[in-house]
C-alpha positions, 0 to 999 in steps of 0.5 A: 344397528345390526353391528351394534347388537352383535357387539353387545351380544359378545361376552366379555372375557376376564383374565385370571390372575394366572394369565397376568404377569406378576409384579413384585410389591417392592419393585422399582416400577412406579408410574408418575403423573406429570401434572401432580404437585407432589415431588417425584418418588425416589428410586428407593421408595415404592409407590405404596410407601409414597402414597401412605406418607403425605408430602407437603405440596410446594407453595407457588413462588410469588412473582415480584411486581418489580420484575417485568415479564419477559418480552414475547419472542420475535416472530421469525421471518420466513427464509427468502430465496435469493437464487436468480431463478427463484426471484424472477420465476413466474410466481416469484416476488419480482415480475409482478411487482416490477411490472406494477411499479412500471405501470404506476409510473407510466400511467401517472406520467402518461396522464400528466403529459396528456393533461399538460400538452394534449398529446395522446399515448401514441404521440408520447411514445413516438416523441421520445417516450421509448427512451425515457421508458427504457431508462426508467425500466432499467433503473426501477428494475435494478432498484427493485432487484437489489433488496430481493437478492439480499434476502429482504422480503417485500412483506417485511417492509410493509406496515400500516396502509403501505402494505405489499398487498396494496402495492400489488393491487395499485400496480394491477389497476395501473396496468389495467389503466394503461391498457384502457387508456391506450384502447380508449384513445385508439377507438376515439382517435384523439387524446382522452382529455 
């Protein structure tokens, strides 16, 4: 409050005509407003003469109903890095996606083998599961990396319910499911089903 009262108490100083620069009446200096509907003033005319003569405002051009409106511009996809270090970085697009895809395939196949033959996860791995896992991992990793190295982003291919976020969450749940399956079978000492 004290600063407001000091501000109000200061006197207002007005400049005299001698302190202001003089502008000739017929100079080429003019101020134009971009939002006005009047045509621009020619360099030979002055602001005073333009304001004395009224100029007709241009009538808006009607839009023909037969011409369709122009299509909206296509959104530009963000540029995706194709460098090996960027694609396989810890926060890059490849590691969690590839691990999630492998976990989804692993969880479904582990449950299918357990339901059909009654083997638990450790028995499946010891009966040739490592070879099948390595072959599947190499194939799925190469299939996942090829589009990423070509610059195709995962988000550009997602639509509807098959979004890139849904794939990430399904992969995370499958990773948790595999760990939970292995832990439950270890504690129980027998297959889950």
